[in-house]
Structure formats: C-alpha cells, structure tokens
All heavy atoms as TSV, in Angstrom:
chain	resi	resn	atom	element	x	y	z
A	1	MET	N	N	25.580	11.694	-25.236
A	1	MET	CA	C	24.979	12.996	-25.131
A	1	MET	C	C	23.773	12.865	-24.241
A	1	MET	O	O	23.022	11.953	-24.274
A	1	MET	CB	C	24.550	13.496	-26.517
A	1	MET	CG	C	24.025	14.827	-26.540
A	1	MET	SD	S	23.564	15.494	-28.125
A	1	MET	CE	C	25.038	15.654	-28.957
A	2	VAL	N	N	23.648	13.814	-23.326
A	2	VAL	CA	C	22.484	13.894	-22.393
A	2	VAL	C	C	21.947	15.258	-22.321
A	2	VAL	O	O	22.667	16.198	-22.580
A	2	VAL	CB	C	22.903	13.393	-20.933
A	2	VAL	CG1	C	23.340	11.941	-20.929
A	2	VAL	CG2	C	23.970	14.272	-20.336
A	3	GLY	N	N	20.720	15.361	-21.955
A	3	GLY	CA	C	20.036	16.684	-21.820
A	3	GLY	C	C	20.514	17.281	-20.467
A	3	GLY	O	O	20.646	16.586	-19.430
A	4	GLY	N	N	20.723	18.587	-20.491
A	4	GLY	CA	C	21.116	19.206	-19.237
A	4	GLY	C	C	22.629	19.242	-19.012
A	4	GLY	O	O	23.410	19.012	-19.901
A	5	ARG	N	N	23.018	19.433	-17.746
A	5	ARG	CA	C	24.418	19.464	-17.444
A	5	ARG	C	C	24.879	18.173	-16.809
A	5	ARG	O	O	24.273	17.724	-15.887
A	5	ARG	CB	C	24.703	20.583	-16.424
A	5	ARG	CG	C	24.591	21.981	-16.989
A	5	ARG	CD	C	25.044	22.988	-16.009
A	5	ARG	NE	N	24.908	24.328	-16.547
A	5	ARG	CZ	C	25.864	25.017	-17.158
A	5	ARG	NH1	N	27.022	24.493	-17.298
A	5	ARG	NH2	N	25.609	26.237	-17.587
A	6	GLY	N	N	25.945	17.606	-17.464
A	6	GLY	CA	C	26.477	16.363	-16.858
A	6	GLY	C	C	27.588	16.702	-15.888
A	6	GLY	O	O	27.987	17.867	-15.758
A	7	LYS	N	N	28.045	15.734	-15.123
A	7	LYS	CA	C	29.093	15.957	-14.113
A	7	LYS	C	C	30.162	14.868	-14.234
A	7	LYS	O	O	29.881	13.689	-14.402
A	7	LYS	CB	C	28.459	15.861	-12.740
A	7	LYS	CG	C	28.674	17.027	-11.871
A	7	LYS	CD	C	27.882	17.041	-10.554
A	7	LYS	CE	C	27.894	15.697	-9.798
A	7	LYS	NZ	N	27.289	15.838	-8.426
A	8	ALA	N	N	31.434	15.338	-14.214
A	8	ALA	CA	C	32.573	14.423	-14.193
A	8	ALA	C	C	32.547	13.613	-12.973
A	8	ALA	O	O	32.114	14.079	-11.879
A	8	ALA	CB	C	33.872	15.152	-14.376
A	9	GLY	N	N	33.006	12.288	-13.036
A	9	GLY	CA	C	33.030	11.395	-11.912
A	9	GLY	C	C	31.772	10.577	-11.698
A	9	GLY	O	O	31.739	9.740	-10.861
A	10	MET	N	N	30.714	10.863	-12.487
A	10	MET	CA	C	29.501	10.057	-12.328
A	10	MET	C	C	29.666	8.668	-12.989
A	10	MET	O	O	30.259	8.565	-14.023
A	10	MET	CB	C	28.332	10.778	-13.042
A	10	MET	CG	C	27.847	12.030	-12.395
A	10	MET	SD	S	26.549	12.860	-13.362
A	10	MET	CE	C	25.414	11.522	-13.635
A	11	PRO	N	N	29.176	7.632	-12.319
A	11	PRO	CA	C	29.136	6.341	-12.924
A	11	PRO	C	C	28.111	6.292	-13.999
A	11	PRO	O	O	27.060	6.936	-13.844
A	11	PRO	CB	C	28.884	5.321	-11.778
A	11	PRO	CG	C	28.189	6.214	-10.809
A	11	PRO	CD	C	28.654	7.572	-10.939
A	12	VAL	N	N	28.363	5.609	-15.074
A	12	VAL	CA	C	27.402	5.396	-16.183
A	12	VAL	C	C	27.261	3.956	-16.506
A	12	VAL	O	O	28.127	3.124	-16.360
A	12	VAL	CB	C	27.727	6.183	-17.422
A	12	VAL	CG1	C	27.633	7.711	-17.159
A	12	VAL	CG2	C	29.120	5.875	-17.992
A	13	LYS	N	N	26.033	3.567	-17.047
A	13	LYS	CA	C	25.765	2.214	-17.501
A	13	LYS	C	C	25.152	2.400	-18.818
A	13	LYS	O	O	24.125	3.122	-19.044
A	13	LYS	CB	C	24.772	1.550	-16.541
A	13	LYS	CG	C	24.295	0.219	-17.038
A	13	LYS	CD	C	23.305	-0.311	-16.114
A	13	LYS	CE	C	22.482	-1.528	-16.599
A	13	LYS	NZ	N	21.452	-1.972	-15.693
A	14	ILE	N	N	25.753	1.713	-19.849
A	14	ILE	CA	C	25.281	1.778	-21.194
A	14	ILE	C	C	24.688	0.386	-21.502
A	14	ILE	O	O	25.454	-0.640	-21.369
A	14	ILE	CB	C	26.295	2.159	-22.228
A	14	ILE	CG1	C	26.899	3.547	-21.851
A	14	ILE	CG2	C	25.852	2.112	-23.626
A	14	ILE	CD1	C	28.149	3.933	-22.580
A	15	GLN	N	N	23.449	0.295	-21.827
A	15	GLN	CA	C	22.765	-0.976	-22.124
A	15	GLN	C	C	22.172	-0.915	-23.486
A	15	GLN	O	O	21.407	-0.011	-23.837
A	15	GLN	CB	C	21.761	-1.288	-21.083
A	15	GLN	CG	C	21.106	-2.672	-21.275
A	15	GLN	CD	C	20.229	-3.036	-20.108
A	15	GLN	OE1	O	20.215	-2.391	-19.063
A	15	GLN	NE2	N	19.437	-4.101	-20.227
A	16	THR	N	N	22.467	-1.898	-24.321
A	16	THR	CA	C	21.877	-1.937	-25.665
A	16	THR	C	C	21.606	-3.371	-26.069
A	16	THR	O	O	21.916	-4.312	-25.274
A	16	THR	CB	C	22.842	-1.214	-26.683
A	16	THR	OG1	O	22.191	-1.113	-27.922
A	16	THR	CG2	C	24.165	-1.991	-26.854
A	17	ASP	N	N	21.103	-3.579	-27.243
A	17	ASP	CA	C	20.756	-4.894	-27.765
A	17	ASP	C	C	21.500	-5.200	-29.019
A	17	ASP	O	O	21.555	-4.359	-29.919
A	17	ASP	CB	C	19.237	-4.922	-28.022
A	17	ASP	CG	C	18.711	-6.335	-28.315
A	17	ASP	OD1	O	18.795	-7.144	-27.454
A	17	ASP	OD2	O	18.385	-6.575	-29.453
A	18	LEU	N	N	22.208	-6.313	-29.024
A	18	LEU	CA	C	22.948	-6.743	-30.239
A	18	LEU	C	C	22.368	-8.109	-30.665
A	18	LEU	O	O	22.536	-9.105	-29.882
A	18	LEU	CB	C	24.421	-6.822	-30.023
A	18	LEU	CG	C	25.239	-5.630	-29.757
A	18	LEU	CD1	C	26.725	-5.881	-29.551
A	18	LEU	CD2	C	25.111	-4.717	-31.009
A	19	GLN	N	N	21.692	-8.184	-31.726
A	19	GLN	CA	C	21.147	-9.422	-32.301
A	19	GLN	C	C	20.355	-10.198	-31.215
A	19	GLN	O	O	20.479	-11.360	-31.047
A	19	GLN	CB	C	22.236	-10.326	-32.841
A	19	GLN	CG	C	22.943	-9.734	-34.076
A	19	GLN	CD	C	24.103	-10.554	-34.586
A	19	GLN	OE1	O	24.580	-11.411	-33.855
A	19	GLN	NE2	N	24.355	-10.337	-35.842
A	20	GLY	N	N	19.488	-9.465	-30.516
A	20	GLY	CA	C	18.620	-10.038	-29.560
A	20	GLY	C	C	19.213	-10.356	-28.222
A	20	GLY	O	O	18.564	-10.931	-27.320
A	21	GLN	N	N	20.468	-10.057	-28.006
A	21	GLN	CA	C	21.140	-10.231	-26.688
A	21	GLN	C	C	21.475	-8.909	-26.122
A	21	GLN	O	O	21.963	-7.998	-26.746
A	21	GLN	CB	C	22.424	-11.073	-26.888
A	21	GLN	CG	C	22.199	-12.467	-27.299
A	21	GLN	CD	C	23.522	-13.243	-27.397
A	21	GLN	OE1	O	24.589	-12.638	-27.652
A	21	GLN	NE2	N	23.447	-14.500	-27.074
A	22	SER	N	N	21.256	-8.758	-24.830
A	22	SER	CA	C	21.496	-7.557	-24.083
A	22	SER	C	C	23.000	-7.465	-23.798
A	22	SER	O	O	23.631	-8.439	-23.469
A	22	SER	CB	C	20.758	-7.624	-22.732
A	22	SER	OG	O	20.992	-6.427	-22.017
A	23	VAL	N	N	23.567	-6.254	-24.059
A	23	VAL	CA	C	24.918	-5.963	-23.816
A	23	VAL	C	C	24.990	-4.807	-22.827
A	23	VAL	O	O	24.372	-3.727	-23.121
A	23	VAL	CB	C	25.719	-5.613	-25.100
A	23	VAL	CG1	C	27.159	-5.235	-24.838
A	23	VAL	CG2	C	25.665	-6.838	-26.014
A	24	ILE	N	N	25.767	-4.900	-21.744
A	24	ILE	CA	C	25.809	-3.883	-20.723
A	24	ILE	C	C	27.318	-3.507	-20.526
A	24	ILE	O	O	28.147	-4.372	-20.350
A	24	ILE	CB	C	25.216	-4.343	-19.430
A	24	ILE	CG1	C	23.781	-4.797	-19.625
A	24	ILE	CG2	C	25.398	-3.294	-18.300
A	24	ILE	CD1	C	23.213	-5.538	-18.488
A	25	LEU	N	N	27.598	-2.249	-20.594
A	25	LEU	CA	C	28.910	-1.729	-20.323
A	25	LEU	C	C	28.882	-0.652	-19.260
A	25	LEU	O	O	27.950	0.171	-19.210
A	25	LEU	CB	C	29.464	-1.054	-21.648
A	25	LEU	CG	C	29.686	-2.030	-22.813
A	25	LEU	CD1	C	30.047	-1.277	-24.079
A	25	LEU	CD2	C	30.768	-3.057	-22.502
A	26	ASN	N	N	29.847	-0.619	-18.381
A	26	ASN	CA	C	29.930	0.347	-17.302
A	26	ASN	C	C	31.149	1.278	-17.520
A	26	ASN	O	O	32.066	0.842	-18.114
A	26	ASN	CB	C	30.127	-0.351	-15.957
A	26	ASN	CG	C	28.871	-1.256	-15.645
A	26	ASN	OD1	O	27.732	-0.763	-15.687
A	26	ASN	ND2	N	29.131	-2.531	-15.419
A	27	GLY	N	N	31.081	2.394	-16.877
A	27	GLY	CA	C	32.183	3.328	-17.052
A	27	GLY	C	C	31.996	4.472	-16.085
A	27	GLY	O	O	31.105	4.560	-15.272
A	28	VAL	N	N	32.919	5.491	-16.225
A	28	VAL	CA	C	32.873	6.738	-15.491
A	28	VAL	C	C	33.038	7.916	-16.316
A	28	VAL	O	O	33.902	7.847	-17.242
A	28	VAL	CB	C	34.055	6.708	-14.405
A	28	VAL	CG1	C	34.123	7.984	-13.593
A	28	VAL	CG2	C	33.945	5.489	-13.454
A	29	VAL	N	N	32.280	8.933	-16.085
A	29	VAL	CA	C	32.390	10.175	-16.898
A	29	VAL	C	C	33.672	10.881	-16.509
A	29	VAL	O	O	33.895	11.192	-15.339
A	29	VAL	CB	C	31.153	11.140	-16.639
A	29	VAL	CG1	C	31.331	12.421	-17.394
A	29	VAL	CG2	C	29.860	10.439	-17.069
A	30	LYS	N	N	34.546	11.079	-17.466
A	30	LYS	CA	C	35.864	11.710	-17.192
A	30	LYS	C	C	35.797	13.212	-17.493
A	30	LYS	O	O	36.519	14.029	-16.850
A	30	LYS	CB	C	36.965	11.076	-18.042
A	30	LYS	CG	C	37.329	9.715	-17.557
A	30	LYS	CD	C	37.926	9.805	-16.122
A	30	LYS	CE	C	38.325	8.483	-15.618
A	30	LYS	NZ	N	38.889	8.580	-14.278
A	31	ASP	N	N	35.026	13.655	-18.471
A	31	ASP	CA	C	34.928	15.074	-18.904
A	31	ASP	C	C	33.588	15.346	-19.487
A	31	ASP	O	O	32.977	14.414	-19.960
A	31	ASP	CB	C	36.093	15.372	-19.877
A	31	ASP	CG	C	36.234	16.872	-20.012
A	31	ASP	OD1	O	35.942	17.679	-19.125
A	31	ASP	OD2	O	36.661	17.261	-21.142
A	32	VAL	N	N	33.210	16.609	-19.432
A	32	VAL	CA	C	31.879	16.983	-19.892
A	32	VAL	C	C	32.066	18.238	-20.720
A	32	VAL	O	O	32.700	19.175	-20.331
A	32	VAL	CB	C	30.849	17.202	-18.778
A	32	VAL	CG1	C	29.537	17.666	-19.329
A	32	VAL	CG2	C	30.686	15.991	-17.931
A	33	SER	N	N	31.477	18.240	-21.937
A	33	SER	CA	C	31.411	19.402	-22.783
A	33	SER	C	C	29.967	19.852	-22.892
A	33	SER	O	O	29.141	19.152	-23.442
A	33	SER	CB	C	31.901	19.146	-24.180
A	33	SER	OG	O	33.243	18.684	-24.178
A	34	TYR	N	N	29.700	21.073	-22.276
A	34	TYR	CA	C	28.314	21.503	-22.242
A	34	TYR	C	C	28.047	22.465	-23.355
A	34	TYR	O	O	28.772	23.458	-23.657
A	34	TYR	CB	C	28.005	22.204	-20.864
A	34	TYR	CG	C	26.640	22.717	-20.732
A	34	TYR	CD1	C	25.529	21.881	-20.661
A	34	TYR	CD2	C	26.436	24.126	-20.658
A	34	TYR	CE1	C	24.257	22.372	-20.522
A	34	TYR	CE2	C	25.114	24.598	-20.500
A	34	TYR	CZ	C	24.039	23.761	-20.490
A	34	TYR	OH	O	22.796	24.230	-20.332
A	35	LYS	N	N	26.957	22.288	-24.100
A	35	LYS	CA	C	26.510	23.198	-25.196
A	35	LYS	C	C	25.339	24.057	-24.672
A	35	LYS	O	O	24.224	23.580	-24.526
A	35	LYS	CB	C	26.108	22.409	-26.407
A	35	LYS	CG	C	27.123	21.426	-26.952
A	35	LYS	CD	C	28.169	22.175	-27.659
A	35	LYS	CE	C	29.110	21.210	-28.299
A	35	LYS	NZ	N	30.221	21.817	-28.943
A	36	ASP	N	N	25.655	25.274	-24.247
A	36	ASP	CA	C	24.691	26.177	-23.690
A	36	ASP	C	C	23.474	26.388	-24.547
A	36	ASP	O	O	22.334	26.444	-24.152
A	36	ASP	CB	C	25.351	27.432	-23.254
A	36	ASP	CG	C	24.605	28.178	-22.178
A	36	ASP	OD1	O	23.791	27.522	-21.473
A	36	ASP	OD2	O	24.833	29.381	-21.936
A	37	SER	N	N	23.728	26.590	-25.866
A	37	SER	CA	C	22.652	26.938	-26.837
A	37	SER	C	C	21.633	25.836	-26.972
A	37	SER	O	O	20.436	26.076	-27.224
A	37	SER	CB	C	23.244	27.259	-28.169
A	37	SER	OG	O	23.936	26.112	-28.715
A	38	LYS	N	N	22.052	24.551	-26.781
A	38	LYS	CA	C	21.122	23.403	-26.931
A	38	LYS	C	C	20.764	22.772	-25.595
A	38	LYS	O	O	19.936	21.824	-25.544
A	38	LYS	CB	C	21.770	22.340	-27.864
A	38	LYS	CG	C	22.004	22.853	-29.246
A	38	LYS	CD	C	22.533	21.711	-30.070
A	38	LYS	CE	C	22.833	22.205	-31.536
A	38	LYS	NZ	N	23.366	21.121	-32.369
A	39	ASN	N	N	21.398	23.170	-24.524
A	39	ASN	CA	C	21.183	22.644	-23.189
A	39	ASN	C	C	21.464	21.121	-23.150
A	39	ASN	O	O	20.683	20.385	-22.614
A	39	ASN	CB	C	19.822	22.959	-22.651
A	39	ASN	CG	C	19.685	22.625	-21.221
A	39	ASN	OD1	O	20.580	22.672	-20.394
A	39	ASN	ND2	N	18.446	22.209	-20.787
A	40	VAL	N	N	22.562	20.701	-23.772
A	40	VAL	CA	C	22.979	19.347	-23.733
A	40	VAL	C	C	24.449	19.246	-23.375
A	40	VAL	O	O	25.208	20.165	-23.593
A	40	VAL	CB	C	22.743	18.596	-25.119
A	40	VAL	CG1	C	21.303	18.555	-25.483
A	40	VAL	CG2	C	23.566	19.309	-26.240
A	41	SER	N	N	24.823	18.098	-22.864
A	41	SER	CA	C	26.172	17.760	-22.490
A	41	SER	C	C	26.693	16.571	-23.260
A	41	SER	O	O	25.956	15.586	-23.441
A	41	SER	CB	C	26.295	17.507	-20.989
A	41	SER	OG	O	25.943	18.608	-20.212
A	42	ILE	N	N	27.919	16.678	-23.737
A	42	ILE	CA	C	28.585	15.558	-24.387
A	42	ILE	C	C	29.477	14.910	-23.358
A	42	ILE	O	O	30.330	15.622	-22.792
A	42	ILE	CB	C	29.367	15.964	-25.629
A	42	ILE	CG1	C	28.434	16.543	-26.632
A	42	ILE	CG2	C	30.204	14.813	-26.149
A	42	ILE	CD1	C	29.137	17.219	-27.845
A	43	LEU	N	N	29.187	13.677	-22.983
A	43	LEU	CA	C	29.953	12.977	-21.929
A	43	LEU	C	C	31.122	12.234	-22.566
A	43	LEU	O	O	31.033	11.469	-23.544
A	43	LEU	CB	C	29.057	12.000	-21.234
A	43	LEU	CG	C	27.797	12.558	-20.637
A	43	LEU	CD1	C	26.971	11.451	-19.949
A	43	LEU	CD2	C	28.060	13.679	-19.632
A	44	HIS	N	N	32.293	12.407	-21.932
A	44	HIS	CA	C	33.534	11.636	-22.324
A	44	HIS	C	C	33.645	10.536	-21.254
A	44	HIS	O	O	33.978	10.881	-20.140
A	44	HIS	CB	C	34.710	12.567	-22.400
A	44	HIS	CG	C	34.445	13.747	-23.326
A	44	HIS	ND1	N	34.647	13.678	-24.646
A	44	HIS	CD2	C	34.006	14.963	-23.067
A	44	HIS	CE1	C	34.381	14.857	-25.207
A	44	HIS	NE2	N	33.934	15.683	-24.237
A	45	VAL	N	N	33.450	9.292	-21.710
A	45	VAL	CA	C	33.374	8.200	-20.718
A	45	VAL	C	C	34.596	7.283	-20.837
A	45	VAL	O	O	35.007	7.024	-21.934
A	45	VAL	CB	C	32.061	7.365	-20.998
A	45	VAL	CG1	C	32.022	6.173	-20.121
A	45	VAL	CG2	C	30.840	8.313	-20.894
A	46	GLN	N	N	35.123	6.898	-19.716
A	46	GLN	CA	C	36.157	5.849	-19.705
A	46	GLN	C	C	35.464	4.586	-19.186
A	46	GLN	O	O	34.891	4.461	-18.144
A	46	GLN	CB	C	37.240	6.242	-18.666
A	46	GLN	CG	C	38.345	5.148	-18.608
A	46	GLN	CD	C	39.479	5.602	-17.666
A	46	GLN	OE1	O	39.403	6.656	-17.083
A	46	GLN	NE2	N	40.492	4.803	-17.547
A	47	ALA	N	N	35.507	3.595	-20.121
A	47	ALA	CA	C	34.816	2.311	-19.851
A	47	ALA	C	C	35.655	1.411	-18.944
A	47	ALA	O	O	36.875	1.439	-18.988
A	47	ALA	CB	C	34.509	1.573	-21.138
A	48	VAL	N	N	34.940	0.596	-18.168
A	48	VAL	CA	C	35.566	-0.465	-17.392
A	48	VAL	C	C	35.609	-1.665	-18.271
A	48	VAL	O	O	34.756	-1.830	-19.179
A	48	VAL	CB	C	34.739	-0.764	-16.104
A	48	VAL	CG1	C	35.293	-1.891	-15.312
A	48	VAL	CG2	C	34.592	0.534	-15.244
A	49	ASN	N	N	36.637	-2.488	-18.080
A	49	ASN	CA	C	36.685	-3.756	-18.966
A	49	ASN	C	C	35.422	-4.564	-18.779
A	49	ASN	O	O	34.932	-4.785	-17.646
A	49	ASN	CB	C	37.851	-4.578	-18.551
A	49	ASN	CG	C	39.195	-3.969	-18.990
A	49	ASN	OD1	O	39.239	-3.279	-19.999
A	49	ASN	ND2	N	40.255	-4.365	-18.327
A	50	PRO	N	N	34.828	-4.992	-19.899
A	50	PRO	CA	C	33.602	-5.728	-19.817
A	50	PRO	C	C	33.855	-7.117	-19.300
A	50	PRO	O	O	34.968	-7.705	-19.308
A	50	PRO	CB	C	33.148	-5.856	-21.280
A	50	PRO	CG	C	34.396	-5.640	-22.117
A	50	PRO	CD	C	35.218	-4.781	-21.293
A	51	SER	N	N	32.767	-7.761	-18.720
A	51	SER	CA	C	32.854	-9.103	-18.209
A	51	SER	C	C	33.163	-10.030	-19.401
A	51	SER	O	O	32.912	-9.675	-20.557
A	51	SER	CB	C	31.540	-9.466	-17.531
A	51	SER	OG	O	30.525	-9.644	-18.507
A	52	PRO	N	N	33.651	-11.238	-19.124
A	52	PRO	CA	C	33.948	-12.111	-20.270
A	52	PRO	C	C	32.712	-12.439	-21.061
A	52	PRO	O	O	32.850	-12.549	-22.276
A	52	PRO	CB	C	34.409	-13.400	-19.481
A	52	PRO	CG	C	35.048	-12.851	-18.227
A	52	PRO	CD	C	34.174	-11.733	-17.882
A	53	MET	N	N	31.496	-12.553	-20.474
A	53	MET	CA	C	30.338	-12.858	-21.208
A	53	MET	C	C	30.008	-11.649	-22.156
A	53	MET	O	O	29.669	-11.822	-23.319
A	53	MET	CB	C	29.118	-13.062	-20.309
A	53	MET	CG	C	27.866	-13.397	-21.050
A	53	MET	SD	S	26.299	-13.726	-20.199
A	53	MET	CE	C	26.632	-13.505	-18.506
A	54	MET	N	N	30.091	-10.396	-21.665
A	54	MET	CA	C	29.808	-9.277	-22.476
A	54	MET	C	C	30.896	-9.095	-23.615
A	54	MET	O	O	30.555	-8.816	-24.765
A	54	MET	CB	C	29.812	-7.948	-21.702
A	54	MET	CG	C	28.679	-7.881	-20.698
A	54	MET	SD	S	27.118	-7.864	-21.462
A	54	MET	CE	C	26.294	-9.227	-20.667
A	55	LYS	N	N	32.083	-9.420	-23.280
A	55	LYS	CA	C	33.196	-9.302	-24.263
A	55	LYS	C	C	32.899	-10.341	-25.434
A	55	LYS	O	O	33.076	-10.022	-26.571
A	55	LYS	CB	C	34.523	-9.632	-23.549
A	55	LYS	CG	C	35.699	-9.431	-24.515
A	55	LYS	CD	C	37.005	-9.706	-23.747
A	55	LYS	CE	C	38.203	-9.550	-24.667
A	55	LYS	NZ	N	39.452	-9.721	-23.953
A	56	ASN	N	N	32.492	-11.570	-25.049
A	56	ASN	CA	C	32.197	-12.565	-26.115
A	56	ASN	C	C	31.011	-12.162	-26.972
A	56	ASN	O	O	31.060	-12.371	-28.195
A	56	ASN	CB	C	31.894	-13.919	-25.437
A	56	ASN	CG	C	33.185	-14.577	-24.906
A	56	ASN	OD1	O	34.281	-14.289	-25.391
A	56	ASN	ND2	N	33.068	-15.491	-23.962
A	57	ARG	N	N	29.989	-11.552	-26.365
A	57	ARG	CA	C	28.840	-11.074	-27.173
A	57	ARG	C	C	29.275	-10.041	-28.113
A	57	ARG	O	O	28.827	-10.018	-29.314
A	57	ARG	CB	C	27.787	-10.566	-26.229
A	57	ARG	CG	C	27.024	-11.615	-25.445
A	57	ARG	CD	C	25.938	-11.047	-24.615
A	57	ARG	NE	N	25.286	-12.128	-23.833
A	57	ARG	CZ	C	24.271	-11.921	-23.001
A	57	ARG	NH1	N	23.863	-10.723	-22.774
A	57	ARG	NH2	N	23.801	-12.931	-22.338
A	58	ILE	N	N	30.098	-9.117	-27.683
A	58	ILE	CA	C	30.566	-8.007	-28.562
A	58	ILE	C	C	31.429	-8.504	-29.680
A	58	ILE	O	O	31.207	-8.188	-30.828
A	58	ILE	CB	C	31.291	-6.910	-27.745
A	58	ILE	CG1	C	30.340	-6.262	-26.782
A	58	ILE	CG2	C	31.922	-5.948	-28.680
A	58	ILE	CD1	C	31.050	-5.421	-25.695
A	59	LEU	N	N	32.328	-9.416	-29.321
A	59	LEU	CA	C	33.264	-9.951	-30.354
A	59	LEU	C	C	32.506	-10.847	-31.373
A	59	LEU	O	O	32.781	-10.798	-32.533
A	59	LEU	CB	C	34.390	-10.733	-29.743
A	59	LEU	CG	C	35.411	-9.843	-29.001
A	59	LEU	CD1	C	36.351	-10.774	-28.222
A	59	LEU	CD2	C	36.123	-8.941	-29.899
A	60	SER	N	N	31.514	-11.584	-30.902
A	60	SER	CA	C	30.742	-12.389	-31.738
A	60	SER	C	C	29.927	-11.559	-32.748
A	60	SER	O	O	29.789	-11.875	-33.970
A	60	SER	CB	C	29.676	-13.248	-31.001
A	60	SER	OG	O	30.346	-14.169	-30.170
A	61	TYR	N	N	29.493	-10.417	-32.307
A	61	TYR	CA	C	28.718	-9.457	-33.141
A	61	TYR	C	C	29.715	-8.852	-34.195
A	61	TYR	O	O	29.467	-8.782	-35.409
A	61	TYR	CB	C	28.040	-8.335	-32.356
A	61	TYR	CG	C	27.429	-7.323	-33.213
A	61	TYR	CD1	C	26.234	-7.546	-33.869
A	61	TYR	CD2	C	28.092	-6.092	-33.378
A	61	TYR	CE1	C	25.633	-6.571	-34.601
A	61	TYR	CE2	C	27.488	-5.107	-34.165
A	61	TYR	CZ	C	26.246	-5.346	-34.778
A	61	TYR	OH	O	25.697	-4.391	-35.566
A	62	VAL	N	N	30.845	-8.344	-33.707
A	62	VAL	CA	C	31.836	-7.643	-34.572
A	62	VAL	C	C	32.313	-8.614	-35.667
A	62	VAL	O	O	32.431	-8.218	-36.847
A	62	VAL	CB	C	33.010	-7.131	-33.728
A	62	VAL	CG1	C	34.144	-6.610	-34.617
A	62	VAL	CG2	C	32.485	-6.002	-32.840
A	63	TYR	N	N	32.688	-9.812	-35.316
A	63	TYR	CA	C	33.282	-10.762	-36.318
A	63	TYR	C	C	32.243	-11.630	-36.994
A	63	TYR	O	O	32.625	-12.455	-37.782
A	63	TYR	CB	C	34.353	-11.612	-35.633
A	63	TYR	CG	C	35.534	-10.715	-35.221
A	63	TYR	CD1	C	35.802	-10.449	-33.886
A	63	TYR	CD2	C	36.393	-10.186	-36.234
A	63	TYR	CE1	C	36.904	-9.615	-33.608
A	63	TYR	CE2	C	37.460	-9.372	-35.938
A	63	TYR	CZ	C	37.726	-9.098	-34.553
A	63	TYR	OH	O	38.776	-8.354	-34.250
A	64	GLY	N	N	30.941	-11.572	-36.569
A	64	GLY	CA	C	29.920	-12.287	-37.269
A	64	GLY	C	C	30.060	-13.738	-37.144
A	64	GLY	O	O	29.804	-14.569	-38.017
A	65	ILE	N	N	30.435	-14.225	-35.960
A	65	ILE	CA	C	30.704	-15.659	-35.791
A	65	ILE	C	C	29.428	-16.523	-35.836
A	65	ILE	O	O	29.439	-17.569	-36.397
A	65	ILE	CB	C	31.433	-15.846	-34.364
A	65	ILE	CG1	C	32.800	-15.231	-34.397
A	65	ILE	CG2	C	31.547	-17.278	-33.986
A	65	ILE	CD1	C	33.476	-15.189	-33.054
A	66	PHE	N	N	28.375	-16.031	-35.275
A	66	PHE	CA	C	27.128	-16.853	-35.256
A	66	PHE	C	C	26.046	-16.326	-36.199
A	66	PHE	O	O	24.859	-16.491	-35.945
A	66	PHE	CB	C	26.608	-16.934	-33.814
A	66	PHE	CG	C	27.507	-17.579	-32.893
A	66	PHE	CD1	C	28.147	-16.831	-31.871
A	66	PHE	CD2	C	27.876	-18.916	-32.964
A	66	PHE	CE1	C	29.033	-17.422	-30.996
A	66	PHE	CE2	C	28.763	-19.504	-32.140
A	66	PHE	CZ	C	29.344	-18.799	-31.116
A	67	LYS	N	N	26.422	-15.749	-37.322
A	67	LYS	CA	C	25.386	-15.263	-38.249
A	67	LYS	C	C	24.756	-16.450	-38.932
A	67	LYS	O	O	25.323	-17.484	-39.104
A	67	LYS	CB	C	26.056	-14.389	-39.336
A	67	LYS	CG	C	26.362	-13.010	-38.852
A	67	LYS	CD	C	26.803	-12.089	-39.935
A	67	LYS	CE	C	27.042	-10.732	-39.432
A	67	LYS	NZ	N	27.425	-9.819	-40.478
A	68	ASP	N	N	23.458	-16.242	-39.363
A	68	ASP	CA	C	22.702	-17.321	-40.059
A	68	ASP	C	C	23.239	-17.526	-41.410
A	68	ASP	O	O	23.660	-16.738	-42.151
A	68	ASP	CB	C	21.193	-16.887	-40.151
A	68	ASP	CG	C	20.580	-16.860	-38.793
A	68	ASP	OD1	O	21.136	-17.476	-37.852
A	68	ASP	OD2	O	19.503	-16.244	-38.681
C-alpha cells in the first residue's frame, strides 16, 4: 500500500530485516487498486525470483534452521 496513485509497470524494491539480516526482493507492479476516499493505492506486485543468498535467508527464517 502506498500513498497517492500508483502506476502499473513500475519496478519496486522491498527491503526488510529478518533476524538481523537484510532481505531484498524486487518486482514489478502489475495492477493498482486506488482508494479515492483515503488517497492510497494497493499495489499488486509480481516478484522476480530472489537471488540464492536471499532465498537461503528467507528459507532459514521460515524453517527456523539457525534459531538459538
């Protein structure tokens, strides 16, 4: 969700932190649903396959491989 009007075809980068490690995912906005009353857009994103390093970080988090 973003403020204002989004546009289909825009590249997006999603960066977050999982257990102290940075995870970055890339994608493209495929569709946008604009809510006029709130002036926000809901972006429908198609992700690009993550790099092997990002994939390992995500899977390690999901399956709890390196938990204390």
